[in-house]
C-alpha positions in Angstrom: 35.1 39.8 7.2 31.6 40.7 6.0 28.6 40.2 8.3 25.6 38.9 6.3 21.9 39.0 7.1 20.1 35.8 6.6 16.8 36.9 8.3 14.4 35.4 5.8 16.3 32.1 5.8 16.3 31.8 9.6 12.6 32.8 9.9 11.7 30.0 7.6 13.9 27.6 9.4 12.6 28.5 12.8 9.0 28.0 11.7 9.7 24.7 10.1 12.2 22.9 12.3 11.1 20.8 15.3 12.4 21.6 18.7 13.6 18.0 19.2 17.4 17.3 18.7 18.5 16.8 15.2 18.8 13.2 14.1 19.4 11.3 10.9 16.4 9.3 9.6 18.6 8.1 6.7 21.9 6.4 6.7 24.2 7.5 3.9 26.8 5.3 2.0 29.0 7.0 -0.6 30.2 5.2 -3.7 32.6 6.7 -6.2 34.1 10.1 -6.5 34.5 13.0 -8.9 37.3 12.9 -11.5 39.3 15.7 -9.9 38.7 16.0 -6.2 39.6 19.3 -4.5 41.8 18.7 -1.4 40.5 20.8 1.5 41.2 21.0 5.2 38.3 21.8 7.6 39.8 22.9 10.9 37.5 22.3 13.9 36.1 25.7 14.9 37.2 27.3 18.1 34.9 26.6 21.1 32.5 24.4 19.0 33.0 21.6 21.6 30.6 23.5 23.8 27.8 23.2 21.3 25.5 20.2 20.9 26.5 20.0 17.2 29.9 20.4 15.7 29.7 22.8 12.8 32.9 21.7 11.2 31.7 18.1 11.3 28.6 19.0 9.3 30.7 21.0 6.8 33.1 18.1 6.4 30.4 15.5 5.9 28.5 17.6 3.4 31.6 18.2 1.2 32.6 14.5 1.5 29.3 13.2 0.3 29.4 15.5 -2.7 32.2 13.4 -4.1 34.0 16.5 -5.3 36.3 17.1 -2.3 39.1 15.2 -0.6 39.3 16.0 3.1 42.8 16.7 4.4 43.3 15.8 8.0 44.3 18.9 10.0 46.0 16.7 12.6 47.2 18.9 15.5 47.1 22.1 13.5 44.3 24.3 14.8 44.4 27.9 13.5 41.2 29.8 14.1 42.1 33.2 12.7 44.2 34.7 9.9 47.2 35.6 12.1 47.4 32.0 13.3 47.6 30.5 9.8 51.1 29.2 8.7 50.5 28.4 5.0 53.6 26.2 4.8 51.7 23.7 7.1 49.0 23.2 4.5 50.9 22.2 1.4 48.7 19.2 0.9 45.5 21.3 0.7 44.2 23.6 -2.0 41.8 25.3 0.4 41.6 25.8 4.2 38.5 26.5 6.3 38.8 28.0 9.7 36.3 29.5 12.2 35.2 30.1 15.7 31.9 30.2 17.7 31.0 32.5 20.6 28.0 32.2 22.8 26.5 35.6 23.4 24.7 36.8 26.7 21.3 36.4 25.0 22.0 32.7 24.3 22.5 33.1 20.6 25.7 31.9 18.9 28.0 34.1 16.8 29.8 31.9 14.1 32.8 33.4 12.3 34.1 31.6 9.3 36.9 32.1 6.6 37.8 30.2 3.5 41.4 30.5 2.5 43.3 29.7 -0.7 46.2 27.6 0.7 48.1 27.8 -2.6 47.9 31.5 -3.3 47.9 32.2 0.4 44.9 34.6 0.2 41.5 34.8 1.8 38.6 33.8 -0.6 35.8 35.1 1.7 34.7 35.4 5.3 31.4 35.7 7.0 29.9 36.2 10.5 26.4 34.9 11.3 24.4 35.0 14.5 21.8 32.2 15.1 20.1 30.2 17.8 22.0 27.3 19.3 19.7 24.7 17.8 20.4 26.0 14.3 24.1 24.9 14.1 23.4 22.1 11.6 21.8 24.7 9.3 24.8 27.0 9.8 27.1 24.1 8.8 25.0 23.4 5.7 25.1 27.0 4.7 28.9 27.2 5.1 29.3 24.0 3.1 27.1 25.6 0.3 29.3 28.7 0.2 32.5 26.6 0.0 31.0 24.4 -2.7 30.0 27.4 -4.8 33.3 29.3 -4.3 35.4 26.3 -5.3 33.2 24.7 -8.0 31.4 27.6 -9.5 28.0 26.0 -8.8 25.5 26.7 -6.0 25.6 24.1 -3.2 22.4 22.2 -2.2 23.3 21.1 1.3 20.8 23.5 2.8 17.9 22.2 0.7 15.4 19.5 1.6 13.9 16.4 0.2 10.5 14.8 0.5 9.7 11.1 0.4 7.1 8.5 1.5 8.0 6.0 4.2 5.9 2.9 4.4 6.0 0.7 7.5 3.4 -2.0 7.7 0.0 -0.3 7.0 1.3 3.1 8.0 2.3 5.6 5.2 4.1 8.7 6.2 4.9 11.7 4.0 8.3 13.0 5.3 10.4 16.1 4.7 14.0 16.1 5.7 17.3 17.9 5.2 19.3 16.7 2.2 21.4 14.6 4.5 18.5 12.9 6.2 18.5 14.9 9.4 15.6 16.9 10.9 12.9 14.6 9.4 9.4 16.0 9.8 6.2 14.0 9.2 3.8 16.0 7.0 1.1 13.4 6.8 0.6 10.0 8.4 -2.3 7.7 7.3 -3.0 4.0 6.7 -3.8 4.6 3.0 -1.2 5.1 0.2 0.5 8.5 -0.3 1.9 9.2 -3.8 3.6 11.8 -6.0 4.7 14.5 -3.6 5.6 17.7 -5.4 7.3 20.9 -4.0 6.0 24.4 -4.7 8.7 26.7 -6.2 9.1 28.6 -2.9 9.5 25.4 -0.9 6.6 26.3 1.5 4.0 23.8 0.2 3.7 20.2 -1.0 1.1 18.8 -3.4 0.5 15.1 -3.1 -2.0 12.3 -3.8 -3.7 10.0 -1.2 -6.4 7.3 -1.4 -7.9 8.1 2.0 -11.2 9.0 0.4 -11.4 5.6 -1.4 -10.0 7.0 -4.6 -7.0 9.2 -5.7 -7.4 12.8 -4.5 -4.8 15.6 -4.9 -4.1 17.8 -1.8 -1.9 20.8 -1.2 -0.4 21.2 2.3 1.5 24.1 3.9 4.8 23.2 5.5 4.5 26.4 7.6 1.0 26.1 9.1 0.4 22.4 8.3 -3.0 23.3 6.9 -4.0 21.4 3.8 -6.7 21.7 1.2 -8.2 19.6 -1.6 -6.8 20.7 -5.0 -8.5 18.2 -7.3 -11.3 15.7 -6.5 -13.2 15.1 -9.6 -14.8 11.9 -10.9 -12.3 9.2 -11.6 -8.6 9.5 -10.7 -6.7 12.6 -9.7 -2.9 12.2 -9.8 0.6 13.3 -10.7 0.5 17.0 -9.6 3.5 19.2 -10.5 3.9 23.0 -9.9 4.5 25.5 -12.6 7.5 27.8 -12.0 5.2 30.7 -11.3 3.7 28.9 -8.3 0.2 30.0 -9.3 -0.6 26.9 -11.4 -0.1 23.2 -11.4 -0.4 20.5 -14.0 -2.4 17.4 -12.9 -3.6 14.2 -14.5 -7.4 13.5 -14.4 -9.4 10.7 -15.8 -12.7 12.6 -15.6 -13.3 12.4 -19.4 -12.0 8.8 -19.9 -8.3 8.0 -20.2 -5.9 10.0 -18.0 -5.1 13.3 -19.5 -3.2 16.4 -18.4 -4.9 19.5 -17.2 -3.8 22.9 -15.8 -5.4 24.2 -12.6 -4.8 27.2 -10.4 -3.2 26.6 -7.0 -6.5 27.5 -5.4 -8.3 24.7 -7.3 -10.1 26.9 -9.8 -9.8 27.4 -13.6 -9.4 23.8 -14.6 -8.3 23.5 -18.3 -7.4 20.4 -20.3 -4.3 20.5 -22.5 -3.8 17.0 -23.9 -6.4 15.3 -26.0 -5.1 11.9 -27.0 -7.0 8.6 -26.7 -4.0 7.2 -24.8 -2.7 7.6 -21.3 -0.9 11.0 -20.8 0.7 11.4 -17.4 3.7 12.5 -15.3 3.9 16.1 -16.5 7.0 18.2 -15.8 7.3 22.0 -16.5 10.3 23.5 -18.3 12.1 26.1 -16.1 10.5 29.0 -18.1 7.0 27.4 -17.8 6.4 27.4 -21.5 6.7 23.6 -22.2 5.9 20.4 -20.5 7.4 16.9 -20.7 5.1 14.0 -20.1 4.8 10.2 -20.4 2.4 8.8 -23.0 1.7 5.4 -24.5 0.2 6.9 -27.6 2.9 5.3 -29.7 2.2 1.8 -28.3 4.6 1.9 -25.3 5.3 4.4 -22.5 7.6 7.1 -24.0 8.5 10.7 -23.2 7.0 13.6 -25.2 7.3 17.4 -25.1 4.8 20.0 -26.1 4.0 23.7 -25.4 1.7 24.3 -22.4 -0.8 25.8 -24.9 -1.4 22.2 -26.0 -0.1 22.1 -29.5 1.4 19.0 -31.2 3.5 16.9 -29.0 7.0 15.7 -30.1 8.3 12.3 -29.1 11.8 12.5 -27.5 12.7 8.9 -26.4 13.3 6.0 -28.8 16.1 3.9 -27.3 15.6 0.7 -25.4 12.2 -0.3 -24.0 9.9 1.9 -21.9 10.8 5.4 -20.8 8.8 7.4 -18.3 8.9 9.8 -15.3 10.7 12.7 -17.0 11.9 15.7 -15.1 13.5 18.9 -16.6 17.0 19.9 -15.5 17.0 23.3 -13.7 18.8 24.8 -16.7 16.4 23.4 -19.2 19.1 21.8 -21.3 18.4 18.1 -20.5 15.9 15.9 -18.7 16.2 12.8 -16.4 13.9 9.9 -16.6 13.4 6.2 -15.8 14.6 3.9 -18.6 13.4 0.3 -18.6 15.1 -2.4 -20.7 15.1 -6.2 -20.3 13.1 -6.0 -17.1 15.5 -3.6 -15.3 14.9 0.0 -14.4 17.7 2.5 -14.8 18.0 6.3 -14.3 19.0 8.0 -17.5 19.6 11.6 -18.7 19.1 13.0 -22.2 20.4 16.2 -23.8 17.7 18.2 -25.7 20.1 19.5 -28.4 22.2 16.4 -29.1 19.4 13.9 -28.3 22.2 11.7 -26.7 21.1 9.5 -23.8 23.4 8.5 -20.9 22.4 5.8 -18.5 23.6 6.9 -15.0 22.9 3.8 -12.9 23.6 0.0 -13.0 19.9 -0.9 -13.2 17.4 -2.7 -10.9 14.4 -1.1 -9.4 15.3 2.5 -10.0 12.4 5.0 -10.5 11.1 8.5 -9.8 14.3 10.5 -10.6 14.4 14.1 -9.4 17.1 16.8 -10.0 18.7 18.7 -7.2 18.1 22.4 -7.6 21.6 23.0 -9.0 21.2 20.2 -11.5 24.4 18.4 -10.4 22.7 15.5 -8.6 19.7 13.2 -9.2 17.6 11.7 -6.4 15.7 8.5 -7.1 14.0 5.5 -5.5 15.6 2.0 -5.6 15.8 -1.2 -3.6 18.3 -2.9 -1.4 17.9 -6.2 0.4 14.2 -6.2 -0.4 13.4 -2.8 0.9 12.8 0.5 -0.8 15.6 3.1 -0.3 16.7 6.4 -1.8 19.8 6.9 -3.8 21.6 9.9 -5.4 23.8 9.9 -8.5 25.7 12.8 -9.9 24.5 14.0 -13.3 27.7 12.5 -14.9 27.2 9.1 -13.2 30.5 9.2 -11.3 29.3 9.7 -7.7 26.6 7.6 -6.0 25.0 7.7 -2.6 22.6 5.3 -0.9 20.2 6.7 1.7 18.5 3.9 3.7 16.1 4.1 6.7 16.3 2.0 9.8 12.8 0.6 9.2 10.2 0.5 6.4 10.3 1.2 2.7 11.1 4.6 1.2 9.5 5.6 -2.0 8.3 8.6 -4.1 11.3 10.9 -3.6 11.5 14.5 -4.7 14.2 17.2 -4.2 13.0 20.5 -2.9 14.0 24.0 -4.3 16.6 26.4 -3.0 15.4 28.2 0.1 14.4 31.8 -0.8 
């Protein structure tokens, strides 16, 4: 078993997480499943009953909500180490996860974990990690990420975070939470609207828009120190911030010269430069993963549609033609496709379009479905929708097969965005 160092990960986590017990701000309902689910057994870890949080439970719930795994009940079989495993007992599972926890004299917890191929009867990998007792949910997410990557070939996103706006009465809260809704942290709470949160590439900052000064102003706030600064507050409206992949620049939408247009600005608020020059409304920019191109929404053709152009500001190419209005584009992490809101016959859908084939696929049934945002591995899409008259969040897989609904116990949830991988 290989012992790994996750110092940078845990330092970030320790600075960011609150000291209060973990709780779920969002309830998750899962609809659908992947075409070929992987049967896996997650055996409760030895001695985890002494912890405030069961690690194996976090791992199991993470894998279940991905829609790609079928959990095999271990019943009374409880091996915790290799010499205790009888592979003949696990014929209904392709993979088997076992582990143990041990509280050390200094109060930290040693977690040992192994993933086994139950068919080939071999060990796929093993790890040992030491962490504080209040970081067991994070350990569980990390283990689930490793299992997901080993068995699917794609990085897991269970350790990532999401941001959203929760509106309850006149109160508007900008919230950051784990991808499963736990450990929600209020970044900003005001009586004025909060809009368009956007993650920095390193996950340490959020840019967002508020109306607390009587008009739209863009702020950038640190999630480590909680300090915030004004990024753009020029005449007219300041809106739709999005970070460039280098983390040194943002694209913003300003109406200082008339109709809303797209500008580039350094992250310290200097070196403002206009890059679109239409007489229409150009808004909702999204950078390509290499930072060379942007997608944006414009009504220059008579209705809101999605365009692409180089960041240098050359001629824009229209990409969407099907149906009615198309808006809120976001590049996929691999740059091969983009997700967007597709409106037709008064209903809003989440759709995805491939750059090379130009084929569009509608991923959702339609309703009030807006603000789609890719997970950092590109396999899931987070978006805003409604249920029973309230705004909620939802997640759909990029092939449309698996859906999740994330609802709060009170208030409307809007403006979602999925954060990056933790560095």
